[in-house]
C-alpha positions as CSV (number, residue, x, y, z in Angstrom):
1,M,16.5,-8.5,6.5
2,T,14.7,-6.2,4.1
3,G,11.6,-3.8,3.4
4,Y,12.1,-2.3,7.3
5,R,13.5,0.6,5.1
6,T,9.7,1.4,4.1
7,I,7.7,0.7,7.3
8,V,10.1,2.8,9.4
9,A,9.6,5.7,7.0
10,A,5.9,5.5,7.1
11,A,6.2,5.7,11.0
12,V,7.5,8.1,10.4
13,L,5.9,10.1,7.9
14,T,2.7,9.0,10.5
15,V,4.2,10.8,13.7
16,L,4.8,14.0,11.4
17,G,1.0,13.6,9.9
18,A,-0.1,13.4,13.9
19,L,2.7,16.5,14.9
20,Q,0.1,18.6,13.1
21,G,-1.8,19.5,15.5
22,L,1.4,21.4,17.2
23,D,0.1,24.1,14.1
24,W,3.8,23.2,12.3
25,A,1.4,24.0,9.3
26,Q,1.8,27.4,9.3
27,L,5.0,27.4,7.8
28,I,3.3,26.5,4.9
29,P,2.0,30.5,4.9
30,N,0.2,30.2,1.3
31,N,-2.1,26.9,1.9
32,P,-1.5,25.7,5.4
33,E,-4.9,22.9,5.3
34,V,-3.8,21.5,2.4
35,V,-0.6,20.0,4.3
36,G,-2.8,17.4,5.6
37,W,-3.8,16.3,2.5
38,V,-0.2,16.0,1.3
39,L,0.8,14.0,4.5
40,T,-1.8,11.5,3.6
41,G,-1.3,11.1,-0.3
42,I,2.5,10.7,0.7
43,G,1.5,7.8,2.8
44,A,-1.2,6.0,0.8
45,V,1.6,6.3,-2.0
46,M,4.4,4.4,0.8
47,A,1.8,2.4,1.5
48,V,1.4,0.7,-1.9
49,L,5.3,0.9,-2.9
50,R,5.3,-1.5,0.1
51,V,2.7,-3.7,-1.6
52,V,4.0,-4.0,-4.7
53,T,7.6,-4.5,-3.9
54,K,9.2,-8.1,-3.9
55,T,10.4,-9.3,-0.5
56,P,7.7,-9.0,2.3
57,V,8.9,-7.1,5.6
58,G,11.7,-8.4,7.0
59,G,12.3,-10.9,4.1
60,Q,15.8,-12.1,2.9
61,K,17.1,-10.8,-0.2
């Protein structure tokens, strides 16, 4: 079974984005308002990578 790691990583990133409401963004003192955009960008890149890979999620090698 392949392709599941990308989905797991995207889910973890999504949870971390949701946890931004816990004010962890202040860990980046110079520009905390950028954190949400960074997480959004990373999630979008991961989704694009999932689409362009050869095997479907859960498919065989």
